[in-house]
C-alpha positions, 0 to 999 in steps of 0.5 A: 759891206760887199758881202751884204750888198750882193745878196741884199741888194742894198748897203747895210747903212742907209742915208741920203748923204755921207753924213747921213750914212755916218750918222746911221753907223754911229747910231748902230742903225743898220737896215733890216736884212731881207727875210730870204737870207739865212739866220746863220748869214744874218748872224755872220753880218751882225758879228762882222759889223759889231760896232765896238772895235774891242768886241768885233772879231778880226778876219781870222776869227770870222773864218770860224763863224758857222756860216763860213764853215758851212760855205767852205765845206760845201765848196770843198765838197763841190771841188772834190766831186 
């Protein structure tokens, strides 16, 4: 959730109370992501927040997501220079 909070400026699930936020999570009612975020980042967030735990990838699997791979390659290139 912190990964989304920084670039979007808000939490992925909205509600005026803890109960409201819990209801949004249960109903899969994630807030729309801002249009300035890349499709690859949006895909990563959607994958990481997969509702069904049987379908949700673990952290190690998320490291193979294209968004993470691109970020890792860019950071590595910056460190090498």
